[in-house]
C-alpha positions in Angstrom: -21.6 52.5 56.6 -22.5 49.8 54.0 -22.0 50.7 50.4 -24.5 49.7 47.7 -23.4 46.8 45.6 -21.8 47.7 42.3 -24.2 47.0 39.4 -21.3 45.9 37.1 -20.2 43.4 39.7 -23.7 42.1 40.2 -24.2 41.7 36.4 -20.8 40.1 36.0 -21.7 37.5 38.7 -25.1 36.8 37.0 -23.5 36.3 33.6 -20.2 34.7 34.8 -20.8 31.1 33.7 -20.2 29.8 30.2 -23.8 29.0 29.2 -26.0 31.9 30.5 -25.5 34.3 27.7 -25.7 31.5 25.1 -29.0 30.3 26.4 -30.4 33.9 26.6 -29.1 34.5 23.0 -31.0 31.5 21.7 -34.2 32.4 23.5 -34.0 36.1 22.4 -34.8 34.6 18.9 -38.0 33.1 20.3 -39.2 30.4 22.6 -37.1 27.2 22.6 -37.7 23.7 23.7 -35.2 21.8 25.9 -34.1 19.7 23.0 -33.6 22.7 20.7 -31.4 24.4 23.3 -29.4 21.1 23.9 -28.8 20.9 20.1 -27.8 24.5 19.8 -25.2 24.3 22.7 -22.8 21.6 21.6 -20.9 20.4 24.7 -23.5 21.1 27.3 -24.6 18.1 29.3 -28.3 17.4 29.9 -27.7 17.8 33.7 -25.9 21.2 33.2 -28.6 22.4 30.9 -31.3 21.5 33.4 -29.5 23.3 36.2 -28.8 26.4 34.1 -32.5 26.6 33.1 -33.6 26.3 36.7 -31.1 29.0 37.7 -32.2 31.3 34.9 -35.8 30.8 36.0 -35.0 31.6 39.6 -33.3 34.8 38.5 -36.5 35.6 36.5 -34.5 35.8 33.2 -36.6 33.1 31.6 -39.9 31.3 32.2 -41.2 27.9 31.3 -44.3 28.2 29.2 -47.4 26.0 29.3 -46.3 24.3 26.1 -43.0 23.2 27.8 -40.8 25.7 25.9 -38.7 28.3 27.5 -38.8 32.1 26.7 -37.1 35.2 28.0 -38.9 37.4 30.4 -38.8 41.2 30.3 -35.8 41.1 32.6 -34.2 38.6 30.2 -35.0 40.8 27.2 -33.0 43.5 28.9 -29.9 41.4 28.1 -30.4 42.0 24.4 -28.1 45.0 24.5 -25.4 43.0 26.3 -25.7 40.2 23.8 -25.5 42.7 20.9 -22.4 44.3 22.4 -20.7 41.0 22.9 -21.5 40.0 19.3 -20.1 43.3 17.9 -17.0 43.0 20.1 -16.4 39.4 19.0 -16.8 40.3 15.3 -14.4 43.2 15.6 -11.7 41.9 17.9 -11.8 38.1 18.0 
């Protein structure tokens, strides 16, 4: 009998890289252009940013708009509570 995947494990896998939540955090404030995201995330290479944006699009967390900017989808907005919890944790314990 096959067990259902653990939702915590699936979410942890989705958010496991360094940049995912930082990109989502920025786009939760509103649509962002590539150059705005690049400036906001010091240390990310152009190639890495491109790959991360494509991955987030394939996971349906963000979408590229007609004007060339990126915005979160409904699924991406669902991460707001995760982002808020991470912010509160960091402010309290780190």
